[in-house]
C-alpha positions in Angstrom: 159.3 87.8 106.0 155.7 88.7 104.6 152.4 87.9 106.4 150.1 86.8 104.3 146.4 87.3 105.8 143.6 84.9 104.8 140.6 85.8 103.7 137.5 84.0 103.9 135.1 84.9 101.6 131.4 84.9 102.8 129.2 83.3 100.3 125.5 85.2 99.3 122.7 83.0 99.8 121.3 81.7 96.6 117.7 82.3 98.0 118.2 86.0 98.5 119.0 86.2 94.7 116.1 84.1 94.0 113.8 86.4 95.6 114.8 89.4 94.1 114.8 88.2 90.9 111.1 86.8 91.3 110.2 90.1 93.2 111.7 92.0 90.4 109.8 89.8 87.8 106.5 90.4 89.4 106.6 94.2 88.9 106.3 94.6 85.1 103.7 91.6 85.4 101.8 93.6 87.7 102.2 97.1 85.9 101.8 95.6 82.1 98.3 94.3 83.9 97.3 97.5 85.2 98.4 99.9 82.6 96.6 97.7 79.3 93.7 97.3 81.0 93.3 100.9 82.1 93.9 102.1 78.4 91.8 99.5 77.2 94.0 97.2 75.1 93.4 94.0 76.8 89.8 92.9 77.9 89.0 91.4 81.6 89.9 88.4 81.5 93.7 88.7 80.2 94.2 91.8 82.5 92.9 89.2 85.4 95.2 86.6 84.4 98.2 88.7 84.0 97.5 90.7 87.5 97.1 87.3 89.1 100.6 86.1 87.6 102.0 89.1 89.1 100.1 89.0 92.5 101.2 85.3 92.5 105.0 85.8 91.8 105.3 89.0 94.4 103.7 86.6 97.1 106.2 84.1 96.0 109.0 86.4 96.2 108.3 87.5 99.9 108.0 84.0 101.0 111.6 83.4 99.5 112.8 86.1 101.0 111.6 85.1 104.4 113.4 82.0 103.8 116.7 83.6 102.9 116.6 85.7 106.1 116.4 82.4 108.3 119.3 81.1 106.2 121.2 83.9 106.7 120.5 84.4 110.4 121.8 80.8 110.8 124.2 80.4 108.6 125.7 83.9 108.6 125.6 84.1 104.7 125.6 87.5 102.9 122.4 88.7 100.6 120.2 90.5 103.5 120.1 93.5 101.2 118.5 91.3 98.2 116.3 89.7 100.6 115.0 93.0 102.2 114.5 94.5 98.4 112.5 91.2 97.7 110.0 91.4 100.7 109.8 95.3 100.4 108.5 95.0 96.5 105.9 92.2 97.2 104.8 94.1 100.1 104.2 97.2 97.9 102.5 95.0 95.1 100.2 93.2 97.6 99.3 96.1 99.6 96.4 97.6 98.0 94.8 93.9 96.8 95.4 93.1 100.7 93.6 95.6 102.0 90.7 95.3 99.5 90.4 91.7 100.5 90.4 92.3 103.9 88.1 95.5 103.7 85.5 93.0 101.7 86.1 89.8 103.5 82.5 89.8 105.1 80.6 91.3 102.3 78.2 89.5 99.9 79.1 88.0 97.0 77.0 90.5 94.6 78.2 93.0 91.7 74.9 95.2 91.1 73.3 97.9 93.7 70.6 100.1 93.0 68.5 102.1 95.2 65.3 100.6 93.8 65.1 97.1 93.8 61.6 96.4 92.9 62.0 98.7 89.8 65.7 99.1 89.0 66.8 102.3 86.6 67.3 100.5 83.3 70.6 100.5 81.1 70.4 101.8 77.8 73.5 103.0 76.5 75.4 101.2 78.3 74.3 98.2 76.4 76.3 98.9 73.5 79.7 99.4 75.3 79.0 95.9 76.9 81.0 92.9 75.5 79.1 89.7 75.0 81.3 88.2 77.9 80.3 91.1 80.1 77.6 90.4 82.8 73.6 90.8 82.1 72.4 94.3 82.3 69.4 92.9 83.6 69.0 93.2 87.8 69.9 90.0 89.4 67.0 89.5 91.1 65.2 89.0 94.9 68.1 87.1 96.2 70.6 90.3 95.6 67.8 92.5 96.8 68.2 91.1 100.2 71.6 90.7 100.4 71.6 94.5 99.5 69.3 95.3 102.1 71.2 93.4 104.6 74.5 94.8 104.1 74.3 98.0 102.5 70.8 99.3 104.4 72.2 103.0 103.7 71.7 102.4 99.7 68.4 104.3 99.7 66.1 106.6 97.1 67.0 110.3 98.0 63.6 112.4 97.5 63.4 116.2 98.0 61.1 119.1 97.1 62.9 120.9 94.1 62.8 121.5 90.6 63.7 118.3 88.6 66.0 120.2 86.0 67.8 121.6 89.0 68.3 118.4 90.5 69.1 116.4 87.4 71.5 119.1 86.5 73.6 119.2 90.3 73.9 115.3 89.6 75.2 115.5 86.3 78.1 118.0 87.7 79.0 115.5 90.2 79.3 112.9 87.9 81.2 114.7 85.7 83.8 116.2 88.4 84.3 112.2 89.3 85.8 111.6 85.8 83.4 109.1 85.2 82.5 108.9 81.3 79.1 110.2 80.4 77.4 107.7 77.6 74.0 109.2 77.7 72.2 112.1 79.5 68.4 112.7 79.2 66.8 116.0 80.9 63.5 115.9 82.7 62.5 118.9 81.1 60.4 120.4 83.5 59.1 116.8 84.7 57.5 115.9 81.3 60.1 112.7 81.3 62.2 110.9 83.8 65.9 112.0 83.7 68.3 109.6 83.2 72.2 110.0 83.4 74.6 106.8 82.1 78.0 107.0 82.5 81.1 104.4 83.2 83.2 104.8 86.3 86.9 102.8 86.7 88.0 101.1 89.9 90.9 102.9 91.6 94.1 100.3 91.0 92.8 98.2 88.0 90.3 100.6 86.2 87.8 98.0 85.9 84.8 99.4 84.0 81.4 99.7 86.5 78.2 101.0 84.6 76.1 103.9 86.3 72.6 104.7 85.9 70.7 107.7 87.4 67.1 108.2 87.5 65.6 111.6 88.1 61.7 111.0 88.4 58.9 113.7 89.4 56.4 112.8 92.2 53.5 114.8 93.2 55.2 116.5 95.8 59.0 116.6 94.8 61.8 114.6 93.1 63.1 111.3 93.5 66.3 110.1 93.0 67.5 106.5 92.2 70.9 105.4 91.1 72.4 101.9 90.1 75.6 100.8 89.7 76.9 97.2 88.2 80.1 95.8 87.8 80.7 94.6 84.1 82.9 91.6 85.2 82.9 88.9 88.1 80.6 88.3 90.4 82.0 90.1 94.0 82.5 93.9 93.4 84.4 94.1 97.1 81.8 96.7 97.9 82.9 99.2 95.3 79.2 99.8 93.8 77.8 100.6 97.1 80.2 102.8 98.1 79.8 104.6 94.7 76.3 104.9 95.5 76.6 106.2 98.9 79.1 108.6 98.0 77.3 110.4 94.9 74.1 110.9 96.7 75.7 111.7 100.0 77.5 114.6 98.2 74.6 115.6 96.5 72.7 115.7 99.6 75.5 117.8 101.1 75.4 120.5 98.0 71.3 121.0 99.2 72.3 121.6 102.4 75.4 124.4 102.0 72.6 126.2 99.5 
C-alpha cells in the first residue's frame, strides 16, 4: 500500500507582495527625480513633485510591510522575505530626507544667508541664470536678518591684514575645489575696486541650485570678506546656506593659519 502524504500549502500574504511592489515602484520614481533634476532636464517644481511621490510610495511600502509582519506573525503565512525587502528599500530611500528633516527641525524658515545683512553682496551674473519662477535676488529684509543672527551667529564677515588680490585668488581656489560652477569673477586689482566671485552650488542629493556671491572689499587696515548664499527655490533651506558660508570661510581661515 502506498501511503499518501498530505501537504498543506502555506499561502503568501498579499500584504507582503503589495509592499514589495510599492517599494520597488518608489525606486525608479525617486531616482528619476534626482537624476533628471541634477542634469537640468526638469525644473524644481516638477522634480519636487516627482521626488515627493517617490518618498510617499517608499513610506507607504514600509507601512504595508509592517502590516505584513503582523499578519505573518499572527497567522503563520509566508512572505517574510518580501516584507523585509520592502521595508529595507523604503528605509534606504527615506533615510537621507529624514536625517535632513530632523537636523533642521528647529531651524528658521529662511533661504538667504549673508555675512553682511545691512549691505549684502549683490547678485549680478546670477540674474540671467535664474528663471522667472525662482526666488527674488533681493535680500529678504530685517526679519530674516534677525532670525539669521539668532540661529546662525557664526555667520559673520572675515577681516584680515593681507593683499586683496592674494585673498581673492585664495577664495577662488576654494570655490573651484568645491566644484561650484563659477559664473563670474572680478579681481580687486590691488584694492582699486571690490572683488567679486559669483558661483552656483548644488545640494548633496537632489542637486537643488543655490547661488553664491563672495565680495572682497579693501579696508583702511586690511581686507574684509563677505559672502552670501541663497536658494533659488523654496522658503526653507534646511540650514544648507549657513553651513556653506561657515565652511568656506572656515577653510579659508585655516589655510591662512597654515601659512
